[in-house]
C-alpha positions as CSV (number, residue, x, y, z in Angstrom):
1,M,107.8,141.8,116.3
2,K,104.7,141.8,118.4
3,K,102.5,142.3,115.7
4,E,103.9,138.6,114.6
5,L,103.7,137.3,117.9
6,H,100.2,138.1,118.1
7,K,99.3,137.0,114.6
8,K,101.1,133.5,115.7
9,L,99.3,133.5,118.9
10,T,95.7,134.4,117.3
11,K,96.5,132.3,114.4
12,P,93.0,129.2,114.2
13,T,94.7,125.7,115.0
14,K,93.7,123.4,112.7
15,I,90.8,120.8,114.0
16,K,92.1,117.2,113.3
17,A,89.7,115.1,111.2
18,L,87.6,112.2,113.2
19,S,88.2,109.0,112.0
20,R,85.5,106.7,110.8
21,Q,85.3,104.8,113.9
22,E,84.9,108.4,115.7
23,Q,82.4,109.4,113.7
24,Y,80.4,106.4,113.9
25,E,80.3,106.4,117.7
26,F,79.8,110.4,117.7
27,V,76.8,110.1,115.4
28,Y,75.2,106.8,117.2
29,L,75.8,108.3,120.8
30,L,74.3,111.7,119.5
31,G,71.1,110.0,118.3
32,N,70.6,108.3,121.5
33,L,71.1,111.4,123.4
34,L,68.6,113.3,121.3
35,E,66.2,110.7,121.5
36,N,66.2,110.6,125.2
37,G,65.5,114.4,125.7
38,F,69.0,115.9,125.5
39,S,69.1,119.2,123.2
40,L,71.9,119.5,120.7
41,E,74.0,121.7,123.0
42,Q,73.4,119.8,125.7
43,S,74.8,116.2,123.8
44,I,77.5,118.0,122.8
45,K,78.7,118.9,126.3
46,F,77.8,115.4,127.4
47,M,80.0,114.1,124.9
48,R,83.3,116.4,125.6
49,T,82.9,115.1,129.2
50,I,83.0,111.1,128.4
51,S,85.0,111.7,125.4
52,I,88.6,113.5,126.6
53,K,89.9,112.1,122.9
54,Q,88.0,114.2,121.0
55,D,87.3,117.3,123.3
56,K,88.8,119.6,120.9
57,Q,87.0,118.7,117.9
58,F,83.6,118.5,120.0
59,K,84.7,122.0,121.4
60,Y,84.7,123.2,117.8
61,I,81.3,122.3,117.1
62,E,80.0,123.8,120.0
63,K,81.5,127.2,119.6
64,K,80.2,126.9,115.8
65,L,76.6,125.8,117.0
66,L,77.2,129.1,119.6
67,K,77.9,131.6,116.2
68,G,74.7,129.8,114.7
69,E,76.5,128.0,112.3
70,T,74.1,125.3,110.9
71,F,74.9,121.6,112.4
72,A,75.6,120.3,109.1
73,N,78.5,123.1,108.6
74,C,80.0,122.2,112.3
75,L,80.4,118.6,110.9
76,M,82.0,119.4,107.8
77,G,84.8,121.4,110.1
78,V,85.7,117.9,112.0
79,G,85.9,115.7,108.8
80,F,82.4,114.6,107.6
81,S,82.0,114.5,103.8
82,K,79.3,116.4,102.1
83,E,77.9,113.1,100.9
84,Q,77.5,111.9,104.6
85,L,76.1,115.4,105.5
86,A,73.4,115.4,102.7
87,P,70.7,113.8,104.9
88,I,71.5,116.1,107.8
89,K,70.9,118.9,105.5
90,F,67.6,117.6,104.4
91,S,66.5,117.0,108.2
92,E,67.4,120.5,109.1
93,V,65.2,121.7,106.5
94,H,62.0,119.1,107.0
95,G,63.0,117.5,110.5
96,D,64.0,114.5,112.3
97,L,67.1,115.2,113.0
98,V,67.0,111.7,115.3
99,G,65.8,109.6,113.0
100,T,68.4,110.8,110.4
101,L,71.2,110.2,112.8
102,K,69.6,106.8,113.7
103,R,69.6,105.5,110.0
104,M,73.1,107.3,109.5
105,S,74.9,105.2,112.2
106,T,73.4,102.0,110.4
107,Q,74.8,103.1,107.4
108,M,77.9,104.0,108.6
109,K,78.3,100.4,110.1
110,E,77.3,98.7,107.5
111,R,79.8,100.7,105.0
112,E,82.7,99.6,107.5
113,K,81.5,95.9,107.3
114,Q,81.5,96.3,103.2
115,R,84.9,97.9,103.9
116,K,86.1,95.1,106.0
117,D,84.8,92.7,104.0
118,M,87.0,94.3,100.8
119,V,90.1,94.4,102.6
120,K,89.4,90.8,103.4
121,V,89.3,89.6,100.0
122,L,91.7,91.5,98.3
123,S,94.3,90.9,101.2
124,Y,95.1,87.4,100.2
125,P,95.8,87.5,96.8
126,V,97.8,90.5,97.0
127,L,99.8,88.6,99.6
128,L,100.3,85.7,97.0
129,L,101.6,88.1,94.5
130,L,103.7,90.1,96.2
131,F,105.4,86.5,97.7
132,L,105.6,85.4,93.7
133,F,107.2,88.7,92.9
134,A,109.9,88.6,96.0
135,M,110.4,85.0,94.8
136,I,111.2,86.1,91.3
137,V,113.2,89.4,92.2
138,G,115.2,87.1,94.6
139,M,115.8,84.5,91.8
140,K,116.9,87.1,89.4
141,W,119.3,89.0,91.2
142,F,120.5,86.5,94.1
143,I,120.1,82.9,92.8
144,L,120.8,82.9,89.0
145,P,124.0,85.2,89.1
146,Q,125.3,82.5,91.7
147,L,124.4,79.7,89.1
148,S,125.7,81.1,85.8
149,D,129.1,79.6,86.4
150,L,128.2,76.1,86.7
151,S,127.3,76.4,82.7
152,Q,130.1,74.3,81.5
153,D,128.8,73.9,77.9
154,D,128.7,77.0,76.1
155,S,127.4,75.2,72.6
156,Q,124.0,74.6,74.1
157,P,121.6,76.9,76.1
158,S,122.0,76.1,79.8
159,M,118.9,75.8,82.0
160,F,120.1,78.9,83.9
161,T,119.9,80.9,80.6
162,L,116.6,79.7,79.5
163,L,115.2,80.6,82.9
164,D,117.3,83.8,83.0
165,N,115.5,84.7,79.6
166,G,112.4,83.7,80.9
167,L,112.5,86.0,83.6
168,R,113.6,88.7,81.7
169,Y,110.9,88.3,78.8
170,G,108.3,87.8,81.1
171,G,109.4,90.9,83.2
172,I,109.3,92.9,80.2
173,G,106.2,91.3,79.2
174,L,104.4,92.7,82.5
175,I,106.0,96.1,81.9
176,L,104.5,96.1,78.4
177,I,101.2,94.8,79.9
178,F,100.7,97.3,82.5
179,A,102.1,100.2,80.0
180,S,98.9,99.4,77.9
181,C,96.3,99.5,80.4
182,Y,98.2,103.2,81.3
183,L,97.8,104.4,77.9
184,I,94.1,102.9,77.4
185,N,93.0,104.3,80.6
186,K,94.2,107.6,79.9
187,R,92.9,107.3,76.6
188,L,89.5,107.0,78.4
189,N,89.6,109.6,80.6
190,R,88.9,111.6,77.9
191,E,85.4,110.2,77.6
192,S,82.7,110.6,79.8
193,Q,82.2,108.6,82.7
194,I,79.3,107.0,82.0
195,K,80.9,105.6,78.3
196,K,83.9,104.6,80.3
197,L,82.3,102.4,82.6
198,R,80.6,101.0,80.3
199,L,83.4,99.9,77.8
200,Y,85.1,98.3,81.3
201,C,81.8,96.5,82.2
202,K,82.3,94.7,78.7
203,I,86.0,93.4,80.1
204,P,85.3,89.6,80.1
205,L,86.8,88.9,83.5
206,V,85.8,92.1,85.6
207,G,82.6,93.0,84.1
208,K,80.5,91.0,86.1
209,L,82.3,91.8,89.3
210,L,81.7,96.1,88.2
211,T,77.9,95.6,87.7
212,S,77.4,94.0,90.4
213,Y,79.5,96.4,92.6
214,Y,78.2,99.7,90.9
215,T,74.7,98.5,91.1
216,S,75.1,97.7,95.1
217,L,76.5,101.0,95.0
218,F,73.7,103.4,93.7
219,A,70.9,101.3,94.9
220,T,72.1,101.8,98.7
221,E,73.1,105.2,98.2
222,W,69.6,106.2,96.6
223,G,68.0,104.0,98.6
224,N,69.4,105.8,101.8
225,L,68.5,109.2,100.5
226,L,64.8,108.3,99.5
227,S,64.6,106.4,103.3
228,Q,65.2,110.2,104.7
229,G,62.0,111.2,102.9
230,M,63.2,112.6,100.0
231,E,61.7,112.5,96.5
232,F,63.7,111.3,93.6
233,K,63.9,114.8,92.0
234,E,65.8,116.1,95.6
235,V,68.4,112.7,95.4
236,V,69.3,113.9,92.1
237,L,70.2,117.8,93.3
238,V,72.1,116.1,96.3
239,M,73.9,113.8,94.2
240,Q,75.1,116.9,91.9
241,Q,76.9,118.4,94.6
242,K,80.6,118.2,95.5
243,G,81.8,115.3,97.5
244,Y,79.8,112.6,95.4
245,S,82.2,111.0,92.9
246,D,82.4,112.4,89.3
247,L,80.1,109.1,87.9
248,M,77.2,110.2,90.5
249,Q,77.6,114.0,89.5
250,E,77.0,113.0,85.8
251,M,74.4,110.6,86.0
252,S,72.4,112.7,88.2
253,K,72.7,115.7,85.0
254,K,71.5,113.5,82.9
255,L,68.6,112.0,85.3
256,K,67.6,115.7,86.1
257,T,67.4,116.5,82.5
258,K,65.2,113.4,82.2
259,L,62.6,114.6,84.9
260,E,62.5,117.8,84.1
261,A,61.8,116.7,80.1
262,G,58.6,114.7,82.1
263,I,60.5,110.8,81.4
264,F,60.6,108.8,84.6
265,I,63.5,108.1,85.8
266,D,63.6,104.6,85.1
267,E,64.4,104.7,81.4
268,P,67.2,106.0,81.3
269,I,68.6,103.7,84.0
270,S,67.6,101.2,81.9
271,Q,70.0,102.5,79.1
272,W,72.7,102.1,81.3
273,S,74.7,98.6,81.1
274,F,76.6,98.8,84.1
275,L,73.3,98.7,86.0
276,K,71.6,95.7,86.8
277,P,68.0,95.0,85.0
278,E,66.6,94.2,88.4
279,L,67.1,97.8,89.6
280,T,64.9,99.3,87.0
281,W,62.3,96.8,87.8
282,I,62.5,97.6,91.6
283,I,62.4,101.3,90.8
284,R,59.1,100.3,89.2
285,Q,57.3,98.3,91.7
286,G,58.8,100.1,94.7
287,E,57.0,103.6,93.2
288,V,54.0,101.7,93.3
289,H,54.2,100.2,96.7
290,G,55.6,103.5,98.1
291,K,58.6,101.5,100.0
292,L,61.0,102.0,97.4
293,G,64.0,103.3,99.5
294,Q,63.5,100.4,101.8
295,E,63.5,98.1,99.1
296,L,66.8,99.5,97.2
297,V,68.3,99.4,100.6
298,V,67.8,95.7,100.9
299,F,68.5,95.0,97.4
300,G,72.1,96.6,97.3
301,Q,72.9,94.7,100.3
302,R,72.2,91.6,98.2
303,E,74.0,92.8,95.3
304,W,77.1,93.4,97.9
305,E,76.8,89.9,98.9
306,V,77.0,89.0,95.1
307,F,80.0,91.1,94.6
308,I,81.7,89.7,97.6
309,A,80.8,85.8,96.5
310,E,82.0,86.6,92.9
311,C,85.4,87.8,94.0
312,E,86.1,84.9,96.5
313,K,84.8,82.8,93.6
314,K,87.5,84.4,90.9
315,I,90.3,84.5,94.1
316,Q,89.9,80.7,94.2
317,W,91.8,80.4,90.8
318,L,94.6,82.8,91.8
319,Q,96.2,80.6,94.6
320,P,96.8,77.5,92.2
321,I,98.0,79.1,89.4
322,T,100.2,81.1,92.1
323,F,101.6,78.2,93.6
324,L,102.1,76.4,90.0
325,L,104.3,79.4,89.2
326,I,106.3,79.2,92.3
327,A,107.0,75.0,91.8
328,V,108.1,75.9,88.4
329,L,110.4,78.6,89.4
330,I,111.5,75.9,92.3
331,V,111.8,73.2,89.7
332,S,114.0,75.3,87.3
333,V,116.5,76.1,90.1
334,Y,116.8,72.6,90.9
335,G,117.5,71.9,87.3
336,S,120.1,74.6,86.9
337,L,122.2,73.2,89.9
338,L,121.8,69.6,89.1
339,L,121.7,69.4,85.4
340,P,125.3,70.9,85.5
341,I,126.5,68.4,87.8
342,Y,125.4,65.2,85.9
343,S,126.7,66.5,83.0
344,G,130.3,66.7,84.8
345,M,129.5,63.2,86.1
346,G,128.7,62.0,82.2
347,D,132.2,63.3,80.9
348,F,134.3,61.6,84.0
349,Y,132.8,58.2,83.2
């Protein structure tokens, strides 16, 4: 009994991960404190004093540092991903932790802005589609059953019957479309990530969007790591680690093979159709100018703006189409109500 009680008392409590906003505030404040002459231990103690809500997380980091753990490993225990910690691990070997934290805070702020932009772009069409779906369900299960008794002529299909059949077959059609997409995606999952993305980028409506998105993603990721002082060989090795997406890991392995064979990195990149040709040109020019990291970051931000603009442009077509469908449904309901009435009046006269 005593042993079980001792185990419960000594069992380590799980540390809650810091939220995205808390991670940003931590990195930003830590960079400022280190820049102003605080040591790493002094900075953590100071943050424990001013941030009561995150005291457990900061206490955890403090204990790990005292035990001799690396700073990157300490941050992993409070929710930072391996992708986020790659620059910190690099700075622990090559120095400039302050500059790394400053750049990290800027990057985290930019990513949060991009995330909010994406939510803003997608929220409106999602609400429209949910409203349309709610209308269809409401008509199918509540309005149409009440209209069924109004059909007086059994020899010809009534407006109610046509509307009911239209909703039924439309629903079946949507189910078949989603099922087909699921089966196709399941089949493509057997292929490599690169081949799968190449096929996705050939889809007429979304291909251009995917190209802008992935060009922005890779330009920004590569640019951020190169800005830390890494070389492309080191960037490739970092992106092979767990924490990065399967696509990034697969691309990094192929790039590593090409680099080991003495082939410059722009050649394999130019063969990937899901990345814009401008990215290859920037890599070639940036190597000459010596500002490749900064140029890739700027280009990545520009491509993100292009991606958001393209999304908004395509979403503009969704509103009139949705409202047109809603108008058709409303007119059909009124037709189902009024036609039997007018038919009855004709029989009366």
